[in-house]
C-alpha positions in Angstrom: 86.7 154.1 -64.0 85.9 153.8 -60.2 84.8 150.4 -58.9 81.7 151.3 -57.5 80.6 153.1 -60.7 81.1 149.9 -62.5 78.5 148.4 -60.3 76.1 151.0 -60.6 76.3 150.5 -64.4 75.7 146.7 -63.9 72.8 147.4 -61.8 71.1 149.6 -64.1 71.7 147.1 -66.8 69.9 144.4 -65.1 66.9 146.1 -64.2 65.9 147.4 -67.3 67.3 144.9 -69.9 67.2 141.5 -68.1 64.3 142.0 -65.4 62.0 142.9 -68.5 62.8 139.5 -70.5 62.0 137.6 -67.0 58.7 139.1 -66.6 57.7 138.5 -70.3 58.9 134.8 -69.9 56.5 134.8 -66.8 53.6 135.9 -68.4 53.8 134.0 -71.2 53.8 130.8 -68.7 50.6 132.0 -67.2 48.7 132.5 -70.6 49.6 128.9 -71.6 48.1 127.7 -68.6 45.0 129.4 -68.9 44.8 128.3 -72.6 45.0 124.5 -71.5 42.2 125.0 -68.9 40.1 126.4 -71.8 40.1 122.8 -73.6 36.7 121.0 -73.7 36.9 118.0 -71.4 34.8 115.2 -73.1 31.6 113.4 -71.2 31.0 109.9 -71.0 27.7 108.4 -70.4 26.3 105.0 -70.1 25.7 103.5 -73.2 28.3 105.7 -75.4 31.4 104.0 -74.6 33.9 104.8 -77.7 31.8 108.1 -78.3 32.2 111.4 -77.0 29.7 114.4 -76.1 30.5 117.6 -76.9 28.5 121.1 -76.1 27.9 123.0 -78.9 30.2 125.6 -80.6 28.3 129.2 -80.3 28.9 132.6 -80.3 29.0 134.6 -77.2 25.4 135.4 -77.2 24.7 131.6 -77.6 23.4 132.1 -81.4 24.9 131.5 -84.9 24.8 129.1 -87.5 26.7 126.3 -86.0 24.9 126.6 -82.6 23.4 123.3 -81.9 20.2 122.2 -79.6 21.8 120.2 -77.2 25.1 118.0 -76.4 26.1 116.5 -79.6 27.5 112.9 -80.1 30.8 113.0 -82.1 33.7 110.5 -82.0 34.0 107.1 -84.0 30.4 107.1 -85.2 28.4 106.3 -88.5 27.7 109.9 -90.2 24.2 108.7 -91.0 23.2 106.8 -88.2 24.8 107.9 -85.4 26.3 104.5 -84.2 29.4 103.8 -83.1 31.7 101.8 -85.6 32.3 98.2 -84.8 32.6 95.1 -86.7 28.5 95.3 -86.6 28.0 98.6 -87.6 29.9 99.8 -91.0 30.9 103.2 -92.4 31.0 102.8 -95.9 30.2 105.6 -98.4 26.6 106.2 -99.0 24.7 103.7 -101.5 21.4 105.2 -102.4 19.0 103.1 -104.3 15.8 104.0 -105.7 12.9 101.5 -104.3 9.2 101.7 -105.6 6.2 101.7 -103.3 3.1 100.6 -105.4 1.0 98.1 -103.9 2.2 95.5 -106.3 5.6 96.0 -104.6 4.9 95.2 -100.9 6.0 94.4 -98.9 9.8 95.5 -100.2 13.0 93.8 -99.5 16.1 95.3 -97.7 14.2 98.5 -95.9 15.1 97.5 -92.5 18.5 97.9 -92.6 18.4 101.5 -94.0 20.2 104.2 -92.4 17.7 107.1 -94.0 14.7 106.5 -96.6 13.3 109.6 -98.6 9.5 109.4 -99.7 8.0 111.9 -102.5 5.2 111.6 -104.6 5.6 110.5 -107.8 3.4 110.6 -111.1 -0.1 110.0 -110.5 -0.3 110.1 -106.6 2.3 106.8 -106.1 5.3 107.5 -103.8 9.0 106.3 -104.6 12.1 105.9 -102.1 15.5 106.9 -102.0 16.7 104.5 -99.6 20.4 104.9 -98.2 23.0 102.8 -96.7 25.9 102.7 -94.6 25.7 101.0 -91.2 24.4 97.8 -92.4 24.6 95.6 -95.7 21.2 94.3 -97.4 21.8 91.4 -99.4 18.3 92.1 -101.3 17.0 95.5 -102.2 14.1 96.1 -104.0 11.9 96.3 -106.1 14.3 98.7 -107.6 12.8 101.4 -110.4 14.0 104.3 -112.0 15.6 107.8 -111.1 13.6 111.0 -111.3 15.4 114.6 -111.3 14.4 115.3 -107.7 15.5 111.9 -106.3 18.6 112.0 -108.1 19.0 115.8 -106.5 18.4 114.5 -102.8 20.6 111.7 -103.5 23.2 113.9 -104.7 23.5 115.6 -101.1 25.2 112.5 -99.7 27.8 112.2 -102.0 27.0 108.7 -102.8 27.0 105.8 -105.2 23.4 106.4 -106.9 21.7 103.1 -108.3 18.9 102.9 -110.4 16.8 100.9 -112.9 16.8 103.3 -115.9 15.2 106.7 -116.5 14.2 108.8 -119.2 16.7 110.9 -121.3 16.0 114.5 -119.9 16.7 113.1 -116.4 20.3 110.9 -117.3 21.4 114.5 -118.9 20.6 116.1 -114.9 22.1 113.3 -113.3 25.3 114.0 -115.5 25.5 117.6 -114.8 25.2 116.5 -110.7 28.7 114.5 -111.2 27.6 111.6 -109.5 29.2 108.1 -109.4 26.1 105.9 -110.4 25.2 102.6 -111.5 22.2 101.9 -113.6 20.8 98.7 -113.7 18.8 99.0 -116.7 22.1 99.3 -119.0 20.8 102.2 -121.2 24.6 103.2 -122.0 23.7 106.7 -121.1 26.0 105.8 -117.8 27.7 103.3 -116.1 25.8 100.2 -115.4 25.6 97.3 -113.0 25.6 93.7 -113.7 24.8 92.7 -110.1 21.0 93.2 -110.5 18.3 90.5 -111.2 14.7 90.0 -111.8 12.6 87.6 -109.7 9.2 86.6 -111.4 8.5 84.9 -108.0 7.7 88.4 -106.9 5.4 89.5 -109.4 4.3 89.0 -113.4 4.7 92.8 -113.6 8.2 93.2 -115.0 8.5 96.7 -113.2 8.3 95.1 -110.1 11.2 92.1 -110.3 14.3 94.1 -110.2 16.2 93.3 -107.3 20.1 94.4 -106.1 22.3 93.6 -103.4 24.3 96.8 -101.5 27.1 93.7 -101.5 27.5 93.3 -105.2 26.7 97.1 -105.8 29.9 97.9 -103.9 31.9 95.6 -105.9 30.7 96.9 -109.3 31.5 100.3 -107.8 35.3 99.4 -107.6 35.0 97.8 -111.2 34.3 101.5 -112.1 36.5 103.0 -109.9 34.0 104.8 -107.0 35.3 105.2 -104.0 33.7 103.5 -101.0 34.9 105.9 -98.4 33.3 109.4 -97.5 30.1 110.8 -98.0 28.0 113.5 -96.2 25.4 113.4 -94.1 22.4 116.0 -93.0 22.2 114.6 -89.1 24.0 115.0 -86.2 23.0 113.3 -83.2 22.4 113.0 -79.5 21.7 110.5 -76.7 17.9 109.5 -76.4 15.6 111.1 -74.1 15.3 109.2 -70.7 12.0 107.7 -70.6 10.6 109.7 -68.1 11.3 113.0 -70.4 9.5 111.1 -73.4 6.3 112.7 -75.1 3.0 111.3 -75.9 2.8 112.0 -79.7 1.8 108.8 -80.5 0.7 108.8 -84.0 1.7 110.3 -87.3 -0.1 110.6 -90.1 1.1 111.7 -93.6 -1.2 111.8 -96.6 1.4 112.2 -100.1 -1.5 112.2 -102.3 -5.2 111.6 -102.6 -4.6 108.3 -102.9 -5.1 106.5 -99.4 -2.9 103.5 -100.6 0.1 106.2 -99.7 -1.0 107.1 -96.4 1.8 106.4 -94.0 1.3 106.2 -90.3 3.9 106.0 -87.5 2.8 104.9 -84.2 5.1 105.8 -81.0 6.4 103.1 -79.0 7.4 105.2 -75.7 9.1 101.7 -73.6 11.5 101.0 -77.1 11.7 105.1 -78.5 10.9 104.1 -82.1 8.3 104.8 -84.7 6.6 101.7 -85.8 5.7 102.1 -89.6 2.0 101.7 -91.3 1.4 101.8 -94.9 -2.2 102.0 -95.8 -3.3 101.0 -92.4 -1.5 98.1 -92.5 2.1 97.1 -90.9 5.1 98.0 -93.1 7.0 94.8 -92.8 10.3 93.4 -94.5 9.2 90.7 -97.1 12.2 88.3 -96.3 12.1 88.4 -92.4 8.3 89.8 -92.4 9.6 92.2 -89.5 7.8 95.5 -89.3 10.0 98.8 -90.2 10.8 101.0 -87.2 12.6 104.1 -87.1 14.2 106.2 -84.5 13.4 109.6 -86.3 10.3 111.1 -88.3 11.4 114.2 -90.5 8.7 115.5 -92.3 9.9 118.8 -94.9 7.6 120.9 -96.4 8.4 122.2 -99.9 7.0 123.2 -103.3 5.4 120.0 -105.4 3.9 120.6 -108.7 2.8 118.2 -112.0 2.0 116.8 -114.0 4.5 118.9 -115.9 4.6 116.8 -119.4 3.2 114.3 -121.1 4.3 111.3 -119.0 3.0 113.0 -115.7 6.2 113.9 -114.2 6.6 116.0 -111.3 8.7 119.2 -110.1 10.1 119.0 -106.5 12.0 121.7 -105.3 15.0 120.4 -102.9 16.8 123.3 -102.6 16.0 126.8 -100.8 16.4 129.0 -97.7 14.8 128.5 -94.6 12.1 131.2 -94.9 10.4 128.9 -97.3 11.5 125.6 -95.9 9.2 124.5 -93.0 9.9 121.3 -91.2 8.5 119.3 -88.2 10.8 116.5 -86.3 9.9 113.7 -84.8 11.9 112.1 -81.8 11.1 110.8 -78.3 7.8 111.2 -78.9 7.5 115.0 -79.1 7.7 117.4 -82.3 10.0 120.4 -82.9 9.0 122.8 -85.5 11.8 124.5 -87.5 13.1 125.1 -91.1 15.1 123.1 -93.9 17.5 124.8 -96.2 20.6 124.2 -98.6 22.1 126.0 -101.2 22.9 123.6 -104.0 22.2 120.0 -104.6 25.5 119.3 -104.0 24.9 119.9 -100.2 23.4 118.3 -97.5 20.0 119.6 -95.8 20.7 121.8 -93.0 18.0 120.9 -90.4 17.2 123.8 -87.6 14.9 124.3 -84.6 13.1 127.3 -84.4 15.5 129.2 -82.6 18.0 128.7 -85.7 20.0 126.0 -83.9 21.0 122.9 -85.5 18.7 120.0 -84.6 20.4 116.7 -82.9 18.7 113.4 -84.0 18.5 110.0 -82.0 20.8 107.2 -83.4 19.5 104.6 -85.5 17.5 105.1 -88.5 15.4 108.3 -89.9 12.3 108.5 -92.3 11.8 111.7 -94.2 9.0 112.4 -95.9 8.7 115.3 -98.4 5.2 117.3 -98.6 3.8 120.3 -100.4 1.9 121.6 -97.3 1.2 121.1 -93.7 -2.6 120.3 -94.0 -1.1 116.8 -95.6 0.6 116.4 -91.7 -1.6 115.2 -89.0 -0.4 114.3 -85.2 
């Protein structure tokens, strides 16, 4: 074959076989560079060392079930308080303890160390608490009281170790179906029990007001029963507190759980500290051991269906699940209020809190008080 023809053939092969491969390689390199530029860069602000701030993941139009209202704190934080995990702030699996609130039980022990407290009406217009711990230990918690079906359902959403002092047979049946890790201080034999509780008759001569427990001892009992102390779920996601200049002026929240004034809860806002101080029946709600007044960083008011009495024991029925169209909610933080909704599909799921635009609410770091009431007329602010 002529030498010139051979050269032409080689040139032809280079142009049509080799050049396209080079072109593809160049394009691939460009795409890799573009991809790396799209990775979000975390921001650091004063007071958030070791924590990350992330803009919400949204759909193209800025909406969607995962859209959040603001810049979210992520990273090495406790899922219930949003506080950075350290030697002081723990991150153990939630311990949810039933604590009573009759006037004879006040002041209670250990509420000041809780991450989240749910308050809901019980029989005879009395309220009771589901007190949830993870960030801090409480050496004394109580007085501890019995479980109810809706309290157990509230607790289940945190995947906790659920602790109480007895209950009635039908409630035990529901607790078993909820498939929870539980510890019963009354040792009735229906579920696993704890031996670490004690009675303090110096607090009251009425037995119902004398039961106490310790989160430290409860964790030891949990391990004996082969319960994990890791994990848990949380309904809360977090943000940085508003700057003082941006804080609101809603300084008094009043919640009437029942017709009994002894159970009216008030939260007075301190703008400088950006916390809400708790009052009960017009008096500061204090801790028994320290005398410290309870303060929280967020107040949530959930509107739901509450009916009763439903039986001869005057037990109540409280709806703890539902869709957003029937779950109205009010979120108080930074001296402001945001109206929105709450929802959850089942008792096994955490609550989901959204604003009026359907975005996930972000809360201030710290402690949160959650009140469940049956109508908005019981809330004033």
